[in-house]
C-alpha atoms as an extended CHARMM CRD file, in Angstrom:
* protein
*
       204  EXT
         1         1  MET       CA           -102.2230000000     -138.4600000000       -4.9100000000  PROA      1               0.0000000000
         2         2  PHE       CA           -105.2870000000     -138.2110000000       -7.5360000000  PROA      2               0.0000000000
         3         3  ASN       CA           -103.7320000000     -137.3980000000      -10.4110000000  PROA      3               0.0000000000
         4         4  PHE       CA           -106.7840000000     -135.9660000000      -12.4680000000  PROA      4               0.0000000000
         5         5  THR       CA           -105.2240000000     -136.1210000000      -16.2370000000  PROA      5               0.0000000000
         6         6  LYS       CA           -104.2780000000     -139.7680000000      -16.1310000000  PROA      6               0.0000000000
         7         7  TYR       CA           -107.4490000000     -140.6410000000      -15.0010000000  PROA      7               0.0000000000
         8         8  PHE       CA           -108.7630000000     -138.1420000000      -17.6380000000  PROA      8               0.0000000000
         9         9  LEU       CA           -106.7520000000     -140.1610000000      -20.6420000000  PROA      9               0.0000000000
        10        10  ASP       CA           -107.7000000000     -143.1050000000      -18.6630000000  PROA      10              0.0000000000
        11        11  ILE       CA           -112.1440000000     -142.9300000000      -19.1210000000  PROA      11              0.0000000000
        12        12  THR       CA           -111.2230000000     -141.4520000000      -22.6470000000  PROA      12              0.0000000000
        13        13  ASP       CA           -108.9430000000     -144.2740000000      -23.7800000000  PROA      13              0.0000000000
        14        14  ILE       CA           -111.4990000000     -145.0860000000      -26.1570000000  PROA      14              0.0000000000
        15        15  VAL       CA           -112.0900000000     -141.5090000000      -27.4960000000  PROA      15              0.0000000000
        16        16  GLU       CA           -110.6470000000     -140.8200000000      -31.1220000000  PROA      16              0.0000000000
        17        17  SER       CA           -109.4480000000     -137.8930000000      -30.6020000000  PROA      17              0.0000000000
        18        18  PRO       CA           -105.4940000000     -137.6060000000      -30.0890000000  PROA      18              0.0000000000
        19        19  THR       CA           -103.7130000000     -138.0510000000      -26.8550000000  PROA      19              0.0000000000
        20        20  SER       CA           -102.2200000000     -134.6420000000      -27.0200000000  PROA      20              0.0000000000
        21        21  TYR       CA           -105.8760000000     -133.0860000000      -27.7940000000  PROA      21              0.0000000000
        22        22  LEU       CA           -107.4420000000     -135.0040000000      -24.6040000000  PROA      22              0.0000000000
        23        23  GLU       CA           -104.3650000000     -134.4310000000      -22.0810000000  PROA      23              0.0000000000
        24        24  TRP       CA           -104.3980000000     -130.5970000000      -22.4110000000  PROA      24              0.0000000000
        25        25  ALA       CA           -108.4200000000     -130.7460000000      -22.1730000000  PROA      25              0.0000000000
        26        26  SER       CA           -107.4260000000     -132.2870000000      -18.9110000000  PROA      26              0.0000000000
        27        27  TYR       CA           -105.4060000000     -128.8560000000      -18.4140000000  PROA      27              0.0000000000
        28        28  VAL       CA           -108.1570000000     -126.3340000000      -19.3980000000  PROA      28              0.0000000000
        29        29  VAL       CA           -110.6160000000     -127.7860000000      -16.8050000000  PROA      29              0.0000000000
        30        30  LEU       CA           -107.9550000000     -128.0560000000      -14.0940000000  PROA      30              0.0000000000
        31        31  SER       CA           -106.6890000000     -124.5940000000      -14.9180000000  PROA      31              0.0000000000
        32        32  SER       CA           -110.7950000000     -123.1670000000      -15.1280000000  PROA      32              0.0000000000
        33        33  VAL       CA           -111.6940000000     -124.5590000000      -11.8550000000  PROA      33              0.0000000000
        34        34  LEU       CA           -108.4860000000     -123.6960000000       -9.8230000000  PROA      34              0.0000000000
        35        35  ARG       CA           -108.8550000000     -120.0160000000      -11.0840000000  PROA      35              0.0000000000
        36        36  SER       CA           -107.2230000000     -117.5550000000       -8.8260000000  PROA      36              0.0000000000
        37        37  ASN       CA           -106.7160000000     -119.8880000000       -5.9930000000  PROA      37              0.0000000000
        38        38  ILE       CA           -103.5190000000     -121.3000000000       -6.5740000000  PROA      38              0.0000000000
        39        39  TYR       CA           -100.7360000000     -119.1130000000       -7.7550000000  PROA      39              0.0000000000
        40        40  TYR       CA            -97.0040000000     -118.0900000000       -7.6400000000  PROA      40              0.0000000000
        41        41  ASP       CA            -96.0560000000     -115.0700000000       -6.3210000000  PROA      41              0.0000000000
        42        42  PHE       CA            -94.0330000000     -112.2750000000       -7.7450000000  PROA      42              0.0000000000
        43        43  PRO       CA            -93.4940000000     -109.8440000000       -4.6040000000  PROA      43              0.0000000000
        44        44  SER       CA            -90.7780000000     -107.9470000000       -6.1170000000  PROA      44              0.0000000000
        45        45  ARG       CA            -92.8550000000     -107.3150000000       -9.5540000000  PROA      45              0.0000000000
        46        46  GLY       CA            -96.1540000000     -106.9040000000       -7.3290000000  PROA      46              0.0000000000
        47        47  THR       CA            -97.9860000000     -109.4610000000      -10.0640000000  PROA      47              0.0000000000
        48        48  LYS       CA            -98.9690000000     -113.5360000000       -9.1000000000  PROA      48              0.0000000000
        49        49  VAL       CA            -98.9660000000     -115.6950000000      -11.7930000000  PROA      49              0.0000000000
        50        50  CYS       CA           -102.5920000000     -118.1700000000      -11.9030000000  PROA      50              0.0000000000
        51        51  PRO       CA           -102.9410000000     -121.4790000000      -13.8360000000  PROA      51              0.0000000000
        52        52  ASN       CA           -104.8610000000     -119.8550000000      -16.7210000000  PROA      52              0.0000000000
        53        53  ILE       CA           -103.7640000000     -120.9330000000      -19.8820000000  PROA      53              0.0000000000
        54        54  PHE       CA           -104.9380000000     -120.4320000000      -23.7310000000  PROA      54              0.0000000000
        55        55  VAL       CA           -104.9490000000     -123.6030000000      -25.6900000000  PROA      55              0.0000000000
        56        56  LEU       CA           -105.9140000000     -124.1100000000      -29.3430000000  PROA      56              0.0000000000
        57        57  LEU       CA           -106.3370000000     -127.3550000000      -31.1370000000  PROA      57              0.0000000000
        58        58  VAL       CA           -105.2720000000     -127.3350000000      -34.5620000000  PROA      58              0.0000000000
        59        59  GLY       CA           -105.6520000000     -129.6840000000      -37.3850000000  PROA      59              0.0000000000
        60        60  ASP       CA           -107.6280000000     -130.8020000000      -40.6950000000  PROA      60              0.0000000000
        61        61  SER       CA           -111.2520000000     -130.7620000000      -40.3740000000  PROA      61              0.0000000000
        62        62  GLY       CA           -112.9950000000     -133.5150000000      -39.2020000000  PROA      62              0.0000000000
        63        63  GLY       CA           -109.6380000000     -135.6410000000      -39.3180000000  PROA      63              0.0000000000
        64        64  THR       CA           -108.3660000000     -135.3200000000      -35.9510000000  PROA      64              0.0000000000
        65        65  ARG       CA           -111.9600000000     -134.9920000000      -33.8160000000  PROA      65              0.0000000000
        66        66  LYS       CA           -111.0710000000     -131.7550000000      -32.2930000000  PROA      66              0.0000000000
        67        67  SER       CA           -114.2190000000     -131.2160000000      -31.1580000000  PROA      67              0.0000000000
        68        68  THR       CA           -114.3230000000     -134.2350000000      -28.6690000000  PROA      68              0.0000000000
        69        69  PRO       CA           -111.8600000000     -132.7190000000      -26.4720000000  PROA      69              0.0000000000
        70        70  LEU       CA           -113.4140000000     -129.3920000000      -26.6500000000  PROA      70              0.0000000000
        71        71  LYS       CA           -117.1110000000     -131.0030000000      -25.3930000000  PROA      71              0.0000000000
        72        72  LEU       CA           -115.6930000000     -133.0420000000      -22.6110000000  PROA      72              0.0000000000
        73        73  ALA       CA           -113.5040000000     -130.1410000000      -21.1230000000  PROA      73              0.0000000000
        74        74  ASN       CA           -116.7790000000     -127.8780000000      -21.8790000000  PROA      74              0.0000000000
        75        75  LYS       CA           -119.1580000000     -130.2950000000      -19.8380000000  PROA      75              0.0000000000
        76        76  LEU       CA           -117.0190000000     -130.8890000000      -16.9230000000  PROA      76              0.0000000000
        77        77  VAL       CA           -116.4590000000     -127.2050000000      -16.1950000000  PROA      77              0.0000000000
        78        78  LYS       CA           -120.2390000000     -126.5320000000      -16.4290000000  PROA      78              0.0000000000
        79        79  ALA       CA           -120.6020000000     -129.6360000000      -14.2570000000  PROA      79              0.0000000000
        80        80  ILE       CA           -117.9890000000     -128.2080000000      -11.5870000000  PROA      80              0.0000000000
        81        81  SER       CA           -120.1180000000     -124.7380000000      -11.6650000000  PROA      81              0.0000000000
        82        82  ASN       CA           -117.7690000000     -122.7030000000       -9.8820000000  PROA      82              0.0000000000
        83        83  THR       CA           -116.6420000000     -120.5940000000      -12.6420000000  PROA      83              0.0000000000
        84        84  LYS       CA           -118.0990000000     -118.2500000000      -15.1610000000  PROA      84              0.0000000000
        85        85  LEU       CA           -117.9460000000     -119.7390000000      -18.7220000000  PROA      85              0.0000000000
        86        86  VAL       CA           -118.1870000000     -117.6180000000      -21.9810000000  PROA      86              0.0000000000
        87        87  GLU       CA           -119.3290000000     -119.2010000000      -25.1350000000  PROA      87              0.0000000000
        88        88  GLY       CA           -120.4440000000     -118.8720000000      -28.6310000000  PROA      88              0.0000000000
        89        89  ARG       CA           -119.7010000000     -115.5850000000      -30.8140000000  PROA      89              0.0000000000
        90        90  ALA       CA           -118.5740000000     -112.6080000000      -29.2620000000  PROA      90              0.0000000000
        91        91  SER       CA           -116.7360000000     -109.3920000000      -29.2040000000  PROA      91              0.0000000000
        92        92  ILE       CA           -113.8370000000     -108.7860000000      -26.9850000000  PROA      92              0.0000000000
        93        93  GLN       CA           -116.0580000000     -106.2050000000      -25.5760000000  PROA      93              0.0000000000
        94        94  GLY       CA           -118.9220000000     -108.7170000000      -24.8810000000  PROA      94              0.0000000000
        95        95  ILE       CA           -116.5010000000     -111.1670000000      -23.2760000000  PROA      95              0.0000000000
        96        96  ILE       CA           -115.3750000000     -108.3770000000      -20.9360000000  PROA      96              0.0000000000
        97        97  LYS       CA           -118.4480000000     -107.2170000000      -20.1090000000  PROA      97              0.0000000000
        98        98  GLU       CA           -119.2780000000     -111.1130000000      -19.1690000000  PROA      98              0.0000000000
        99        99  LEU       CA           -116.2210000000     -111.2720000000      -16.9160000000  PROA      99              0.0000000000
       100       100  GLY       CA           -117.4030000000     -108.3880000000      -15.2110000000  PROA      100             0.0000000000
       101       101  SER       CA           -121.0060000000     -109.6920000000      -14.9420000000  PROA      101             0.0000000000
       102       102  VAL       CA           -123.0670000000     -111.0530000000      -11.9090000000  PROA      102             0.0000000000
       103       103  THR       CA           -123.6290000000     -114.8820000000      -12.7530000000  PROA      103             0.0000000000
       104       104  ARG       CA           -125.7740000000     -116.9500000000      -10.8860000000  PROA      104             0.0000000000
       105       105  LEU       CA           -124.8590000000     -121.0010000000      -11.3250000000  PROA      105             0.0000000000
       106       106  GLY       CA           -128.0160000000     -122.8760000000       -8.9600000000  PROA      106             0.0000000000
       107       107  GLU       CA           -127.2690000000     -121.2610000000       -5.9390000000  PROA      107             0.0000000000
       108       108  LEU       CA           -123.8430000000     -120.3340000000       -6.2500000000  PROA      108             0.0000000000
       109       109  ILE       CA           -123.3940000000     -116.6320000000       -6.9760000000  PROA      109             0.0000000000
       110       110  LEU       CA           -119.7950000000     -115.7780000000       -9.3020000000  PROA      110             0.0000000000
       111       111  LYS       CA           -118.9790000000     -112.5580000000       -8.9650000000  PROA      111             0.0000000000
       112       112  ASP       CA           -115.4910000000     -112.2310000000      -10.4890000000  PROA      112             0.0000000000
       113       113  GLY       CA           -114.0370000000     -112.7190000000      -13.5540000000  PROA      113             0.0000000000
       114       114  ALA       CA           -112.9060000000     -116.1560000000      -13.5740000000  PROA      114             0.0000000000
       115       115  ALA       CA           -114.1840000000     -117.9210000000      -16.7190000000  PROA      115             0.0000000000
       116       116  LEU       CA           -113.3810000000     -120.4890000000      -19.2310000000  PROA      116             0.0000000000
       117       117  VAL       CA           -113.7670000000     -118.8280000000      -23.0620000000  PROA      117             0.0000000000
       118       118  TYR       CA           -114.5760000000     -121.4040000000      -24.9990000000  PROA      118             0.0000000000
       119       119  SER       CA           -115.5870000000     -122.0530000000      -28.9000000000  PROA      119             0.0000000000
       120       120  GLU       CA           -115.6280000000     -125.4940000000      -31.0290000000  PROA      120             0.0000000000
       121       121  GLU       CA           -113.8880000000     -122.6330000000      -33.6360000000  PROA      121             0.0000000000
       122       122  PHE       CA           -111.4810000000     -120.0750000000      -33.2160000000  PROA      122             0.0000000000
       123       123  SER       CA           -111.8240000000     -118.1920000000      -36.5460000000  PROA      123             0.0000000000
       124       124  ALA       CA           -115.8820000000     -117.8710000000      -35.8680000000  PROA      124             0.0000000000
       125       125  SER       CA           -116.0810000000     -117.1880000000      -32.1610000000  PROA      125             0.0000000000
       126       126  LEU       CA           -114.8700000000     -113.8400000000      -31.7650000000  PROA      126             0.0000000000
       127       127  VAL       CA           -115.4320000000     -110.5580000000      -33.7140000000  PROA      127             0.0000000000
       128       128  ARG       CA           -112.6240000000     -109.3860000000      -34.8840000000  PROA      128             0.0000000000
       129       129  ASP       CA           -110.9400000000     -105.8920000000      -35.1310000000  PROA      129             0.0000000000
       130       130  LYS       CA           -107.3580000000     -104.2410000000      -34.4770000000  PROA      130             0.0000000000
       131       131  GLU       CA           -107.6770000000     -104.6950000000      -30.6620000000  PROA      131             0.0000000000
       132       132  THR       CA           -109.1990000000     -108.0290000000      -29.9740000000  PROA      132             0.0000000000
       133       133  THR       CA           -105.5390000000     -109.5330000000      -29.8950000000  PROA      133             0.0000000000
       134       134  GLY       CA           -103.8690000000     -106.7550000000      -27.9820000000  PROA      134             0.0000000000
       135       135  ILE       CA           -106.8910000000     -106.9070000000      -25.4520000000  PROA      135             0.0000000000
       136       136  LEU       CA           -106.4290000000     -110.8480000000      -25.2710000000  PROA      136             0.0000000000
       137       137  CYS       CA           -103.0440000000     -110.7010000000      -24.2800000000  PROA      137             0.0000000000
       138       138  ASP       CA           -103.9780000000     -108.3590000000      -21.9480000000  PROA      138             0.0000000000
       139       139  LEU       CA           -106.5820000000     -110.7050000000      -20.4560000000  PROA      139             0.0000000000
       140       140  TYR       CA           -104.1540000000     -113.0540000000      -19.9020000000  PROA      140             0.0000000000
       141       141  ASP       CA           -102.3990000000     -111.6960000000      -16.8980000000  PROA      141             0.0000000000
       142       142  TYR       CA           -104.1390000000     -111.9630000000      -13.3690000000  PROA      142             0.0000000000
       143       143  HSD       CA           -105.6470000000     -108.6020000000      -12.3840000000  PROA      143             0.0000000000
       144       144  GLU       CA           -106.7520000000     -107.6720000000       -9.1890000000  PROA      144             0.0000000000
       145       145  GLU       CA           -108.5930000000     -105.2520000000      -10.4390000000  PROA      145             0.0000000000
       146       146  TYR       CA           -109.4010000000     -104.5180000000      -14.2750000000  PROA      146             0.0000000000
       147       147  LYS       CA           -111.1240000000     -101.5240000000      -15.7450000000  PROA      147             0.0000000000
       148       148  TYR       CA           -112.1990000000     -100.7550000000      -19.3350000000  PROA      148             0.0000000000
       149       149  LEU       CA           -113.9610000000      -97.6030000000      -20.4150000000  PROA      149             0.0000000000
       150       150  LEU       CA           -116.0800000000      -97.9060000000      -23.3400000000  PROA      150             0.0000000000
       151       151  LYS       CA           -117.0330000000      -95.0040000000      -25.4110000000  PROA      151             0.0000000000
       152       152  THR       CA           -120.6730000000      -95.2490000000      -24.7360000000  PROA      152             0.0000000000
       153       153  GLU       CA           -121.2240000000      -97.2530000000      -21.5980000000  PROA      153             0.0000000000
       154       154  ASP       CA           -120.8230000000      -96.8860000000      -17.9860000000  PROA      154             0.0000000000
       155       155  PRO       CA           -117.2100000000      -98.1040000000      -16.8040000000  PROA      155             0.0000000000
       156       156  LEU       CA           -116.6470000000     -101.8960000000      -16.5530000000  PROA      156             0.0000000000
       157       157  LYS       CA           -114.4210000000     -103.2250000000      -13.8170000000  PROA      157             0.0000000000
       158       158  VAL       CA           -113.7690000000     -106.8410000000      -13.1930000000  PROA      158             0.0000000000
       159       159  THR       CA           -112.4610000000     -108.3900000000       -9.9340000000  PROA      159             0.0000000000
       160       160  ASN       CA           -109.7850000000     -110.5240000000       -9.6480000000  PROA      160             0.0000000000
       161       161  LEU       CA           -109.9270000000     -111.4520000000      -13.9450000000  PROA      161             0.0000000000
       162       162  CYS       CA           -108.2470000000     -115.0340000000      -14.2530000000  PROA      162             0.0000000000
       163       163  MET       CA           -110.0570000000     -116.3830000000      -18.2170000000  PROA      163             0.0000000000
       164       164  THR       CA           -108.6280000000     -119.3780000000      -19.4660000000  PROA      164             0.0000000000
       165       165  LEU       CA           -109.2370000000     -119.7520000000      -23.2060000000  PROA      165             0.0000000000
       166       166  PHE       CA           -110.3000000000     -123.1730000000      -25.3280000000  PROA      166             0.0000000000
       167       167  SER       CA           -110.8490000000     -123.2250000000      -29.2950000000  PROA      167             0.0000000000
       168       168  ALA       CA           -109.7940000000     -125.0640000000      -31.8870000000  PROA      168             0.0000000000
       169       169  THR       CA           -109.2770000000     -124.2400000000      -35.6800000000  PROA      169             0.0000000000
       170       170  ASN       CA           -108.3340000000     -126.2890000000      -39.0160000000  PROA      170             0.0000000000
       171       171  ALA       CA           -104.9940000000     -125.6530000000      -39.9290000000  PROA      171             0.0000000000
       172       172  ALA       CA           -105.5060000000     -124.5380000000      -43.2400000000  PROA      172             0.0000000000
       173       173  PHE       CA           -106.7250000000     -121.2400000000      -41.7090000000  PROA      173             0.0000000000
       174       174  LEU       CA           -103.7370000000     -120.2220000000      -39.7620000000  PROA      174             0.0000000000
       175       175  ASP       CA           -102.1630000000     -118.3970000000      -42.1180000000  PROA      175             0.0000000000
       176       176  SER       CA           -104.8670000000     -115.9130000000      -42.6490000000  PROA      176             0.0000000000
       177       177  LEU       CA           -106.2130000000     -116.3260000000      -39.3510000000  PROA      177             0.0000000000
       178       178  PHE       CA           -102.9870000000     -114.2900000000      -37.4500000000  PROA      178             0.0000000000
       179       179  THR       CA           -101.5640000000     -111.2020000000      -38.1610000000  PROA      179             0.0000000000
       180       180  LYS       CA            -97.7740000000     -109.9780000000      -37.9180000000  PROA      180             0.0000000000
       181       181  GLU       CA            -98.9260000000     -108.1280000000      -34.8360000000  PROA      181             0.0000000000
       182       182  ASP       CA           -100.3620000000     -111.3330000000      -33.1320000000  PROA      182             0.0000000000
       183       183  LEU       CA            -96.8710000000     -112.9090000000      -34.1180000000  PROA      183             0.0000000000
       184       184  PHE       CA            -95.0180000000     -110.0450000000      -32.4850000000  PROA      184             0.0000000000
       185       185  GLY       CA            -97.3410000000     -108.8560000000      -30.0090000000  PROA      185             0.0000000000
       186       186  GLY       CA            -97.7270000000     -111.5220000000      -27.6570000000  PROA      186             0.0000000000
       187       187  PHE       CA           -101.2080000000     -113.3520000000      -28.2810000000  PROA      187             0.0000000000
       188       188  VAL       CA            -99.4150000000     -116.0660000000      -30.2270000000  PROA      188             0.0000000000
       189       189  GLY       CA            -96.4810000000     -116.1430000000      -27.8330000000  PROA      189             0.0000000000
       190       190  ARG       CA            -98.8980000000     -116.9410000000      -25.1140000000  PROA      190             0.0000000000
       191       191  THR       CA           -100.8780000000     -119.3030000000      -26.4790000000  PROA      191             0.0000000000
       192       192  PHE       CA           -100.2260000000     -123.3240000000      -26.5750000000  PROA      192             0.0000000000
       193       193  PHE       CA           -100.8660000000     -124.9780000000      -30.2540000000  PROA      193             0.0000000000
       194       194  ILE       CA           -101.5020000000     -128.2130000000      -29.8520000000  PROA      194             0.0000000000
       195       195  ILE       CA           -101.0850000000     -129.7140000000      -33.6710000000  PROA      195             0.0000000000
       196       196  GLU       CA           -101.5270000000     -133.0260000000      -35.0240000000  PROA      196             0.0000000000
       197       197  GLU       CA           -102.1270000000     -134.4050000000      -38.1420000000  PROA      197             0.0000000000
       198       198  ARG       CA           -104.7470000000     -137.6240000000      -37.9560000000  PROA      198             0.0000000000
       199       199  ALA       CA           -107.1760000000     -139.2100000000      -34.9220000000  PROA      199             0.0000000000
       200       200  ARG       CA           -105.7750000000     -141.7390000000      -32.5440000000  PROA      200             0.0000000000
       201       201  LYS       CA           -107.8370000000     -144.7300000000      -33.5910000000  PROA      201             0.0000000000
       202       202  LYS       CA           -110.6920000000     -145.2830000000      -35.7270000000  PROA      202             0.0000000000
       203       203  ASN       CA           -113.6670000000     -146.9840000000      -33.3070000000  PROA      203             0.0000000000
       204       204  LEU       CA           -115.6290000000     -150.0100000000      -34.7580000000  PROA      204             0.0000000000
């Protein structure tokens, strides 16, 4: 049986980034492209759990080579072209609008809310307001139909919402990056923090 993660780690053996960063980058790729096609059903709750994950690589700026695994995952998801890719700085409302939009990737038209939300620096990627992390907690769960009301625009409806998040941050930013509400409101508990102190190897 083909093991994508093992193959990914084998071909990135020369990369300086820590193995844990690369391993989780492979999980992000898998969760992004599998979308809601694979899930565990909870009939008693009327819900299903999909393979989407939130992953944050944590390390000193430049010292752990965080950007390489991020770029590799981004490139693979783009190449597979079966899910939306939300990049750059955006408000949480902008992300929801993108999830609900119709996106054309070549001959493929994506109408549902499956997406990878990607940035190389988490603190700079989201326009923060008091609702951001609370809404992210809501977006973490699969929704067959997700409705969002805006004050000045028509209501948004996202179908088959299945969102993966992949980003990174400097370890020094952690104390100021998350509030008590983030810690106890669920966002931190839903996110995998992959923490490393140094790069794996130095290329000559």
